[in-house]
VEXTORVO-767349 format. One line per field, with one value per residue (C-alpha): residue number from 1; residue in three letters; x, y, z. Coordinates in nm, 3 decimals. Example, Ala and Ser with C-alpha at 12.3 -4.5 7.8 and 13.67 -1.06 7.14 Angstrom:
VEXTORVO-767349
n <- c(1 / 2)
res <- c(ALA / SER)
px <- c(1.230 / 1.367)
py <- c(-0.450 / -0.106)
pz <- c(0.780 / 0.714)
//
This chain:
VEXTORVO-767349
n <- c(1 / 2 / 3 / 4 / 5 / 6 / 7 / 8 / 9 / 10 / 11 / 12 / 13 / 14 / 15 / 16 / 17 / 18 / 19 / 20 / 21 / 22 / 23 / 24 / 25 / 26 / 27 / 28 / 29 / 30 / 31 / 32 / 33 / 34 / 35 / 36 / 37 / 38 / 39 / 40 / 41 / 42 / 43 / 44 / 45 / 46 / 47 / 48 / 49 / 50 / 51 / 52 / 53 / 54 / 55 / 56 / 57 / 58 / 59 / 60 / 61 / 62 / 63 / 64 / 65 / 66 / 67 / 68 / 69 / 70 / 71 / 72 / 73 / 74 / 75 / 76 / 77 / 78 / 79 / 80 / 81 / 82 / 83 / 84 / 85 / 86 / 87 / 88 / 89 / 90 / 91 / 92 / 93 / 94 / 95 / 96 / 97 / 98 / 99 / 100 / 101 / 102 / 103 / 104 / 105 / 106 / 107 / 108 / 109 / 110 / 111 / 112 / 113 / 114 / 115 / 116 / 117 / 118 / 119 / 120 / 121 / 122 / 123 / 124 / 125 / 126 / 127 / 128 / 129 / 130 / 131 / 132 / 133 / 134 / 135 / 136 / 137 / 138 / 139 / 140 / 141 / 142 / 143 / 144 / 145 / 146 / 147 / 148 / 149 / 150 / 151 / 152 / 153 / 154 / 155 / 156 / 157 / 158 / 159 / 160 / 161 / 162 / 163 / 164 / 165 / 166 / 167 / 168 / 169 / 170 / 171 / 172 / 173 / 174 / 175 / 176 / 177 / 178 / 179 / 180 / 181 / 182 / 183 / 184 / 185 / 186 / 187 / 188 / 189 / 190 / 191 / 192 / 193 / 194 / 195 / 196 / 197 / 198 / 199 / 200 / 201 / 202 / 203 / 204 / 205 / 206 / 207 / 208 / 209 / 210 / 211 / 212 / 213 / 214 / 215 / 216 / 217 / 218 / 219 / 220 / 221 / 222 / 223 / 224 / 225 / 226 / 227 / 228 / 229 / 230 / 231 / 232 / 233 / 234 / 235 / 236 / 237 / 238 / 239 / 240 / 241 / 242 / 243 / 244 / 245 / 246 / 247 / 248 / 249 / 250 / 251 / 252 / 253 / 254 / 255 / 256 / 257 / 258 / 259 / 260 / 261 / 262 / 263 / 264 / 265 / 266 / 267 / 268 / 269 / 270 / 271 / 272 / 273 / 274 / 275 / 276 / 277 / 278 / 279 / 280 / 281 / 282 / 283 / 284 / 285 / 286 / 287 / 288 / 289 / 290 / 291 / 292 / 293 / 294 / 295 / 296 / 297 / 298 / 299 / 300 / 301 / 302 / 303 / 304 / 305 / 306 / 307 / 308 / 309 / 310 / 311 / 312 / 313 / 314 / 315 / 316 / 317 / 318 / 319 / 320 / 321 / 322 / 323 / 324 / 325 / 326 / 327 / 328 / 329 / 330 / 331 / 332 / 333 / 334 / 335 / 336 / 337 / 338 / 339 / 340 / 341 / 342 / 343 / 344 / 345 / 346 / 347 / 348 / 349 / 350 / 351 / 352 / 353 / 354 / 355 / 356 / 357 / 358 / 359 / 360 / 361 / 362 / 363 / 364 / 365 / 366 / 367 / 368 / 369 / 370 / 371 / 372 / 373 / 374 / 375 / 376 / 377 / 378 / 379 / 380 / 381 / 382 / 383 / 384 / 385 / 386 / 387 / 388 / 389 / 390 / 391 / 392 / 393 / 394 / 395 / 396 / 397 / 398 / 399 / 400 / 401 / 402 / 403 / 404 / 405 / 406 / 407 / 408 / 409 / 410 / 411 / 412)
res <- c(MET / ASN / PHE / ALA / ASP / PRO / GLN / THR / GLY / ARG / SER / ALA / ALA / ALA / LYS / ILE / ILE / ALA / GLU / THR / ALA / ASP / LEU / THR / VAL / VAL / GLY / GLY / ALA / GLY / HIS / VAL / GLY / VAL / PRO / LEU / VAL / LEU / SER / PHE / ALA / ALA / LYS / GLY / LEU / SER / VAL / ASN / VAL / ASN / ASP / ARG / ASN / GLU / GLU / ALA / LEU / LYS / VAL / LEU / GLN / SER / GLY / ARG / LEU / PRO / PHE / ILE / GLU / ILE / GLY / ALA / ASN / GLU / LEU / LEU / THR / LYS / ALA / LEU / ALA / GLU / LYS / LYS / LEU / THR / PHE / THR / SER / ARG / PRO / ASN / GLU / ILE / SER / THR / LYS / GLY / PRO / VAL / ILE / VAL / THR / ILE / GLY / THR / PRO / VAL / ASP / GLU / PHE / LEU / ASN / PRO / VAL / ARG / ARG / VAL / ILE / GLN / ASP / CYS / LEU / ASP / GLU / ILE / VAL / PRO / HIS / LEU / LYS / ASP / GLY / GLN / LEU / ILE / VAL / LEU / ARG / SER / THR / ILE / TYR / PRO / GLY / THR / THR / GLU / TRP / ILE / ASP / ASP / TYR / PHE / LYS / ARG / ALA / GLY / ARG / LYS / LEU / LYS / ILE / ALA / PHE / CYS / PRO / GLU / ARG / ILE / VAL / GLN / GLY / ASN / GLY / ILE / GLU / GLU / LEU / ARG / LYS / MET / PRO / GLN / ILE / VAL / SER / GLY / THR / THR / PRO / GLU / ALA / GLU / GLU / GLU / ALA / ALA / ALA / LEU / PHE / ALA / PRO / ILE / VAL / PRO / GLU / ILE / VAL / ARG / VAL / LYS / PRO / MET / GLU / ALA / GLU / PHE / ALA / LYS / LEU / PHE / ASN / ASN / ALA / TYR / ARG / TYR / ILE / GLU / PHE / ALA / VAL / THR / ASN / GLN / PHE / TYR / LEU / ILE / ALA / LYS / SER / ALA / GLY / LEU / ASP / TYR / ASP / ASN / ILE / LEU / LYS / ALA / MET / LYS / HIS / ASN / TYR / PRO / ARG / ALA / LYS / ASN / ILE / PRO / THR / PRO / GLY / PHE / ALA / ALA / GLY / PRO / CYS / LEU / VAL / LYS / ASP / THR / MET / GLN / LEU / LEU / ALA / PHE / ALA / ARG / ASN / GLU / PHE / GLY / LEU / GLY / ASN / ALA / ALA / GLY / THR / VAL / ASN / LEU / VAL / PRO / SER / LYS / ALA / ASN / LEU / SER / ARG / MET / ALA / THR / SER / THR / SER / ILE / ARG / THR / ASP / ASP / ARG / GLY / GLY / HIS / ARG / PHE / SER / PHE / ASP / VAL / ASN / ARG / PRO / LEU / ILE / THR / ASP / LYS / ALA / ALA / PHE / ARG / PHE / SER / ALA / VAL / ASP / GLU / SER / LYS / GLY / PHE / THR / ARG / LYS / PRO / ALA / GLU / GLU / LYS / ILE / ARG / ARG / TYR / TYR / GLY / ALA / VAL / GLN / VAL / ARG / PRO / PHE / ARG / PHE / THR / THR / LEU / ASN / ALA / SER / PHE / GLU / HIS / TYR / THR / ASN / PHE / TYR / ARG / ARG / PRO / ASN / SER / ILE / THR / PRO / ARG / ASP / THR / THR / PHE / GLU / TRP / ARG / ALA / SER / GLY / SER / PRO)
px <- c(3.917 / 3.823 / 3.824 / 3.468 / 3.324 / 3.234 / 2.908 / 2.773 / 2.944 / 3.030 / 3.375 / 3.426 / 3.541 / 3.226 / 3.010 / 3.182 / 3.140 / 2.767 / 2.737 / 2.973 / 3.011 / 2.810 / 2.758 / 2.869 / 2.980 / 2.940 / 3.199 / 3.388 / 3.731 / 3.634 / 3.648 / 3.301 / 3.342 / 3.683 / 3.606 / 3.280 / 3.442 / 3.717 / 3.478 / 3.258 / 3.559 / 3.694 / 3.370 / 3.423 / 3.204 / 3.323 / 3.290 / 3.273 / 3.451 / 3.288 / 3.423 / 3.479 / 3.814 / 4.033 / 4.351 / 4.218 / 4.115 / 4.466 / 4.616 / 4.388 / 4.453 / 4.827 / 4.779 / 4.809 / 4.557 / 4.471 / 4.435 / 4.494 / 4.259 / 4.363 / 4.369 / 4.300 / 4.640 / 4.619 / 4.259 / 4.337 / 4.634 / 4.424 / 4.130 / 4.352 / 4.529 / 4.194 / 4.064 / 3.764 / 3.782 / 3.710 / 3.763 / 3.533 / 3.468 / 3.154 / 2.784 / 2.736 / 2.991 / 2.779 / 2.684 / 2.331 / 2.353 / 2.353 / 2.282 / 2.422 / 2.543 / 2.562 / 2.795 / 2.694 / 2.492 / 2.327 / 2.590 / 2.533 / 2.606 / 2.834 / 2.560 / 2.507 / 2.173 / 2.108 / 2.148 / 1.947 / 2.003 / 2.350 / 2.222 / 1.937 / 2.185 / 2.400 / 2.105 / 1.979 / 2.315 / 2.327 / 1.962 / 1.930 / 2.195 / 2.017 / 1.756 / 1.413 / 1.414 / 1.769 / 1.839 / 1.980 / 2.124 / 2.179 / 2.474 / 2.572 / 2.379 / 2.066 / 1.811 / 1.502 / 1.242 / 1.488 / 1.464 / 1.086 / 1.112 / 1.362 / 1.138 / 0.842 / 1.060 / 1.157 / 0.806 / 0.678 / 0.948 / 0.815 / 1.109 / 1.064 / 1.366 / 1.409 / 1.527 / 1.694 / 1.876 / 2.147 / 2.358 / 2.728 / 2.833 / 3.205 / 3.494 / 3.711 / 4.030 / 3.890 / 3.596 / 3.693 / 3.721 / 3.399 / 3.202 / 3.294 / 3.179 / 2.886 / 2.520 / 2.395 / 2.075 / 1.867 / 1.553 / 1.367 / 1.073 / 0.921 / 0.951 / 1.138 / 1.395 / 1.445 / 1.492 / 1.743 / 1.940 / 1.951 / 2.074 / 2.341 / 2.493 / 2.446 / 2.782 / 2.992 / 2.820 / 2.739 / 2.378 / 2.098 / 1.865 / 1.550 / 1.359 / 1.152 / 1.342 / 1.280 / 1.366 / 1.698 / 1.763 / 1.702 / 1.907 / 2.214 / 2.158 / 2.086 / 2.401 / 2.623 / 2.444 / 2.470 / 2.844 / 2.879 / 2.698 / 2.932 / 3.229 / 3.057 / 3.006 / 3.371 / 3.486 / 3.264 / 3.402 / 3.751 / 3.672 / 3.519 / 3.820 / 4.057 / 3.875 / 3.926 / 4.298 / 4.274 / 4.411 / 4.110 / 4.315 / 4.369 / 4.002 / 3.897 / 4.132 / 3.980 / 3.627 / 3.691 / 3.913 / 3.728 / 3.396 / 3.219 / 2.946 / 3.210 / 3.423 / 3.284 / 3.347 / 3.576 / 3.885 / 3.844 / 3.956 / 3.833 / 3.500 / 3.603 / 3.545 / 3.294 / 3.024 / 2.928 / 2.863 / 2.698 / 2.453 / 2.378 / 2.298 / 2.066 / 1.871 / 1.863 / 1.725 / 1.461 / 1.349 / 1.323 / 1.583 / 1.387 / 1.700 / 1.865 / 2.128 / 2.247 / 2.258 / 2.456 / 2.695 / 2.764 / 2.842 / 3.096 / 3.250 / 3.240 / 3.549 / 3.463 / 3.547 / 3.900 / 4.008 / 4.187 / 4.536 / 4.539 / 4.180 / 3.982 / 3.614 / 3.272 / 2.937 / 2.588 / 2.238 / 1.883 / 1.570 / 1.207 / 0.880 / 0.510 / 0.461 / 0.675 / 0.991 / 1.336 / 1.698 / 2.005 / 2.356 / 2.694 / 3.045 / 3.366 / 3.732 / 4.022 / 4.394 / 4.566 / 4.920 / 4.939 / 5.008 / 5.054 / 4.735 / 4.369 / 4.029 / 3.693 / 3.344 / 3.012 / 2.660 / 2.304 / 1.969 / 1.673 / 1.304 / 1.047 / 0.681 / 0.406 / 0.029 / -0.108 / -0.463 / -0.533 / -0.577 / -0.937 / -1.192 / -1.564 / -1.817 / -2.185 / -2.417 / -2.795 / -3.003 / -3.376 / -3.598 / -3.965 / -4.159 / -4.516 / -4.725 / -5.028 / -5.134 / -5.093 / -4.816 / -4.665 / -4.402 / -4.238 / -3.910 / -3.739 / -3.431 / -3.196 / -2.847 / -2.624 / -2.256 / -1.981 / -1.629 / -1.392 / -1.040 / -0.737 / -0.430 / -0.174 / 0.120 / 0.417 / 0.619 / 0.669 / 0.471 / 0.684 / 0.706 / 0.713 / 0.682 / 1.008 / 1.187 / 1.041 / 1.172 / 1.508 / 1.549 / 1.494 / 1.113 / 1.111)
py <- c(0.282 / 0.368 / 0.122 / 0.055 / 0.042 / -0.328 / -0.231 / 0.025 / -0.092 / 0.272 / 0.424 / 0.735 / 0.920 / 0.812 / 0.960 / 1.295 / 1.274 / 1.211 / 1.532 / 1.759 / 1.666 / 1.893 / 1.611 / 1.260 / 1.135 / 0.757 / 0.634 / 0.953 / 0.811 / 0.730 / 0.923 / 1.071 / 1.130 / 1.300 / 1.608 / 1.652 / 1.611 / 1.864 / 2.113 / 2.116 / 2.136 / 2.432 / 2.614 / 2.557 / 2.251 / 1.960 / 1.636 / 1.275 / 1.073 / 0.730 / 0.449 / 0.074 / 0.110 / 0.165 / 0.174 / 0.470 / 0.641 / 0.598 / 0.748 / 1.053 / 1.084 / 1.096 / 1.393 / 1.202 / 1.109 / 0.750 / 0.863 / 1.166 / 1.457 / 1.798 / 2.069 / 1.826 / 1.824 / 2.183 / 2.145 / 1.821 / 1.976 / 2.273 / 2.060 / 1.838 / 2.137 / 2.293 / 1.957 / 1.962 / 1.592 / 1.285 / 0.936 / 0.644 / 0.303 / 0.166 / 0.246 / 0.320 / 0.601 / 0.808 / 1.154 / 1.197 / 1.577 / 1.665 / 1.531 / 1.198 / 1.188 / 0.836 / 0.796 / 0.435 / 0.395 / 0.119 / -0.110 / -0.355 / -0.726 / -0.920 / -0.912 / -0.535 / -0.559 / -0.308 / -0.445 / -0.221 / -0.453 / -0.302 / 0.044 / -0.110 / -0.315 / -0.006 / 0.197 / -0.092 / -0.082 / 0.290 / 0.385 / 0.216 / 0.462 / 0.774 / 0.990 / 1.058 / 1.386 / 1.346 / 1.408 / 1.128 / 1.249 / 0.991 / 1.110 / 0.844 / 0.709 / 0.514 / 0.323 / 0.533 / 0.526 / 0.430 / 0.758 / 0.733 / 0.361 / 0.419 / 0.688 / 0.448 / 0.162 / 0.356 / 0.488 / 0.129 / 0.052 / 0.333 / 0.570 / 0.944 / 1.038 / 1.305 / 1.154 / 1.354 / 1.269 / 1.517 / 1.350 / 1.414 / 1.488 / 1.543 / 1.409 / 1.176 / 1.353 / 1.703 / 1.693 / 1.981 / 2.228 / 2.110 / 2.132 / 2.501 / 2.565 / 2.335 / 2.362 / 2.108 / 1.920 / 1.886 / 1.679 / 1.559 / 1.334 / 1.615 / 1.996 / 1.983 / 1.735 / 1.942 / 2.266 / 2.115 / 1.952 / 2.281 / 2.464 / 2.196 / 2.230 / 2.606 / 2.702 / 2.482 / 2.516 / 2.822 / 2.731 / 2.499 / 2.334 / 2.187 / 1.898 / 1.599 / 1.288 / 1.076 / 1.368 / 1.400 / 1.027 / 1.045 / 1.365 / 1.185 / 0.878 / 1.085 / 1.293 / 0.988 / 0.795 / 1.094 / 1.114 / 0.741 / 0.766 / 1.052 / 0.822 / 0.549 / 0.786 / 0.890 / 0.530 / 0.419 / 0.699 / 0.579 / 0.221 / 0.337 / 0.557 / 0.277 / 0.034 / 0.287 / 0.307 / 0.668 / 0.858 / 0.949 / 1.197 / 1.408 / 1.382 / 1.487 / 1.788 / 1.896 / 1.850 / 2.062 / 2.336 / 2.666 / 2.477 / 2.538 / 2.278 / 2.002 / 2.130 / 1.882 / 1.564 / 1.357 / 1.171 / 0.794 / 0.536 / 0.367 / 0.522 / 0.695 / 0.497 / 0.235 / 0.487 / 0.571 / 0.213 / 0.130 / 0.419 / 0.352 / -0.010 / 0.102 / 0.310 / 0.012 / -0.205 / 0.053 / 0.088 / -0.292 / -0.284 / -0.012 / 0.207 / 0.130 / 0.405 / 0.283 / -0.075 / 0.021 / 0.233 / -0.064 / -0.279 / -0.025 / 0.076 / -0.229 / -0.438 / -0.792 / -0.871 / -1.000 / -1.321 / -1.271 / -1.423 / -1.487 / -1.520 / -1.844 / -1.760 / -1.901 / -1.730 / -1.838 / -1.706 / -1.824 / -1.609 / -1.695 / -1.506 / -1.585 / -1.519 / -1.801 / -1.594 / -1.707 / -1.592 / -1.811 / -1.665 / -1.835 / -1.687 / -1.882 / -1.770 / -2.017 / -1.935 / -2.191 / -2.076 / -1.827 / -1.474 / -1.600 / -1.753 / -1.771 / -1.874 / -1.706 / -1.811 / -1.634 / -1.729 / -1.618 / -1.774 / -1.544 / -1.560 / -1.300 / -1.395 / -1.135 / -1.126 / -0.920 / -0.883 / -0.936 / -0.635 / -0.577 / -0.319 / -0.323 / -0.083 / -0.061 / 0.186 / 0.226 / 0.473 / 0.537 / 0.799 / 0.892 / 1.127 / 1.253 / 1.487 / 1.579 / 1.856 / 1.922 / 2.181 / 2.052 / 1.776 / 1.658 / 1.464 / 1.288 / 1.069 / 0.909 / 0.766 / 0.564 / 0.498 / 0.316 / 0.232 / 0.015 / 0.001 / -0.177 / -0.110 / -0.384 / -0.383 / -0.204 / -0.179 / -0.473 / -0.423 / -0.381 / -0.688 / -0.518 / -0.848 / -0.973 / -0.650 / -0.666 / -1.017 / -0.929 / -0.651 / -0.893 / -0.880 / -0.582)
pz <- c(4.407 / 4.766 / 5.056 / 5.165 / 5.511 / 5.569 / 5.740 / 5.495 / 5.176 / 5.103 / 5.161 / 5.374 / 5.064 / 4.881 / 5.155 / 5.114 / 4.735 / 4.772 / 4.970 / 4.775 / 4.405 / 4.174 / 3.922 / 3.833 / 3.491 / 3.461 / 3.212 / 3.288 / 3.198 / 2.838 / 2.511 / 2.564 / 2.936 / 2.964 / 2.748 / 2.937 / 3.281 / 3.206 / 3.047 / 3.357 / 3.590 / 3.390 / 3.475 / 3.846 / 3.901 / 4.114 / 3.917 / 4.032 / 3.761 / 3.794 / 3.578 / 3.607 / 3.431 / 3.737 / 3.530 / 3.331 / 3.655 / 3.796 / 3.481 / 3.507 / 3.879 / 3.807 / 3.575 / 3.248 / 2.980 / 2.879 / 2.514 / 2.291 / 2.355 / 2.220 / 2.488 / 2.773 / 2.948 / 3.068 / 3.185 / 3.368 / 3.548 / 3.653 / 3.766 / 3.979 / 4.134 / 4.224 / 4.354 / 4.120 / 4.037 / 4.247 / 4.106 / 4.190 / 4.039 / 4.209 / 4.161 / 4.533 / 4.505 / 4.266 / 4.392 / 4.523 / 4.513 / 4.144 / 3.795 / 3.676 / 3.315 / 3.170 / 2.872 / 2.804 / 2.483 / 2.283 / 2.127 / 1.844 / 1.853 / 1.618 / 1.356 / 1.392 / 1.576 / 1.861 / 2.217 / 2.451 / 2.745 / 2.804 / 2.900 / 3.101 / 3.305 / 3.363 / 3.492 / 3.705 / 3.886 / 3.958 / 4.015 / 4.359 / 4.481 / 4.352 / 4.520 / 4.375 / 4.188 / 4.056 / 3.688 / 3.471 / 3.142 / 2.869 / 2.661 / 2.406 / 2.108 / 2.202 / 1.996 / 1.905 / 2.180 / 2.456 / 2.651 / 2.690 / 2.757 / 3.040 / 3.190 / 3.187 / 3.316 / 3.629 / 3.685 / 3.687 / 3.944 / 4.166 / 4.108 / 4.049 / 3.841 / 3.574 / 3.245 / 2.967 / 2.646 / 2.542 / 2.271 / 2.222 / 1.864 / 1.907 / 1.703 / 1.908 / 2.013 / 1.961 / 2.201 / 2.428 / 2.141 / 1.977 / 2.302 / 2.312 / 1.956 / 1.878 / 1.986 / 2.237 / 2.159 / 2.478 / 2.538 / 2.843 / 2.919 / 3.127 / 3.111 / 3.445 / 3.310 / 2.995 / 3.191 / 3.434 / 3.150 / 2.959 / 3.269 / 3.321 / 2.973 / 2.929 / 3.090 / 2.860 / 2.519 / 2.303 / 2.226 / 2.339 / 2.087 / 2.245 / 2.088 / 2.197 / 2.320 / 2.011 / 1.785 / 1.969 / 1.931 / 1.557 / 1.524 / 1.661 / 1.442 / 1.130 / 1.184 / 1.202 / 0.927 / 0.693 / 0.758 / 0.705 / 0.371 / 0.271 / 0.327 / 0.126 / -0.168 / -0.184 / -0.132 / -0.419 / -0.638 / -0.552 / -0.655 / -0.985 / -1.063 / -0.972 / -1.202 / -1.483 / -1.407 / -1.283 / -0.982 / -0.766 / -0.563 / -0.875 / -0.966 / -0.614 / -0.622 / -0.952 / -0.816 / -0.507 / -0.651 / -0.607 / -0.621 / -0.288 / -0.340 / -0.337 / -0.050 / 0.203 / 0.005 / 0.230 / 0.113 / 0.066 / 0.321 / 0.634 / 0.735 / 1.060 / 1.383 / 1.497 / 1.593 / 1.235 / 1.131 / 1.465 / 1.439 / 1.073 / 1.155 / 1.436 / 1.186 / 0.952 / 1.233 / 1.328 / 0.965 / 0.933 / 0.653 / 0.466 / 0.459 / 0.128 / 0.148 / 0.487 / 0.368 / 0.059 / 0.267 / 0.490 / 0.187 / 0.063 / 0.398 / 0.621 / 0.673 / 0.794 / 1.155 / 1.188 / 1.354 / 1.686 / 1.698 / 2.073 / 2.197 / 2.204 / 2.226 / 2.140 / 2.178 / 2.085 / 2.148 / 2.081 / 2.088 / 2.016 / 2.021 / 2.033 / 1.661 / 1.534 / 1.504 / 1.609 / 1.597 / 1.636 / 1.629 / 1.652 / 1.663 / 1.716 / 1.716 / 1.735 / 1.731 / 1.508 / 1.586 / 1.874 / 1.752 / 1.395 / 1.259 / 1.364 / 1.233 / 1.291 / 1.180 / 1.244 / 1.141 / 1.203 / 1.124 / 1.180 / 1.106 / 1.209 / 1.224 / 1.194 / 1.220 / 0.934 / 0.807 / 0.434 / 0.207 / 0.107 / -0.005 / 0.080 / -0.072 / 0.019 / -0.151 / -0.132 / -0.328 / -0.347 / -0.508 / -0.492 / -0.717 / -0.654 / -0.873 / -0.662 / -0.897 / -1.264 / -1.224 / -0.897 / -0.866 / -0.542 / -0.551 / -0.261 / -0.252 / -0.009 / -0.039 / 0.192 / 0.110 / 0.305 / 0.191 / 0.395 / 0.251 / 0.399 / 0.188 / 0.113 / 0.354 / 0.200 / 0.524 / 0.756 / 1.080 / 1.392 / 1.611 / 1.951 / 2.137 / 1.988 / 2.083 / 2.434 / 2.485 / 2.329 / 2.588 / 2.875 / 2.904 / 3.151)
//
């Protein structure tokens, strides 16, 4: 957005931002970022809105919104009038004064497997421009264990950064209102990171809930997976009622009428947005497919990926590990008649190899006894016993192949 100095690579405006902005929101022009940016600005903080999407930044800078967000227009107008917002699009324009909130999460690939490399690449771009001691707040959904992994990753690189995970749990389009009303889960890899993150969010939320980083990661995933399963239940009810020739809407009204335990059953239809399925599939991946409810919900809710009428694309990937495992994926899209007909085909072949010891049980027991009667009415007894039991249970859950995951994330 700003013209850079050819010698320093940083614009004059960016230098001022680095000295004056209270915080930076990376991905600040998106659905997660905008409610957060405007909520902080409404509390008097100056915010650096950093986003690669320059078109969205220009729309915000002009006083308009790139999407529907209830209650945002008034806050945006006020923030611009008070000069609380600065718009940047490059990593070297991120503020070095205050916290940096990253709204990039862990996506899934075309076969619904988590891709942690995306958030790692994002952080690799911005961290060289941060100062040691700065707070990085991860805001979007991330795969369990990612917060601690990122903390360790930067420590191994010699960086002293505070890492926190504070998940958003807002409904798209109503984020500003929900930020005002809902508790904020806060976690940090150190007490200092947790305290600073809690102090950051305290002005814009009614309550802070503190947990450990991995507990926070699971809380976000469990929230979305539970909601996704709720949609699957009502969708399945709808299909059953339809097969019986009945009107499910009438049945649902009867179920919920003055019956409080059924008031939260959602109406059937498409299962909200992509976040619910994405997060449910991340749980499924973490549990090594030992998440039957999530799997079943995906079967009921998922709509197969559509062919694109105008885009010609082919992607393929091959992964291997040192335990004999491999994964090959292929996805091709071909327009047959532009804007009228298209063909898409996807395939995956995956094999995971594991080293597991056989189940066994070993028991060793020794017993001995001695009796001596030195006198007619005197008897002495002595005994000894030795017992060992070694028991290795049969594997009921597939062991985690951490080597495969390490290589899949780029072998950091």
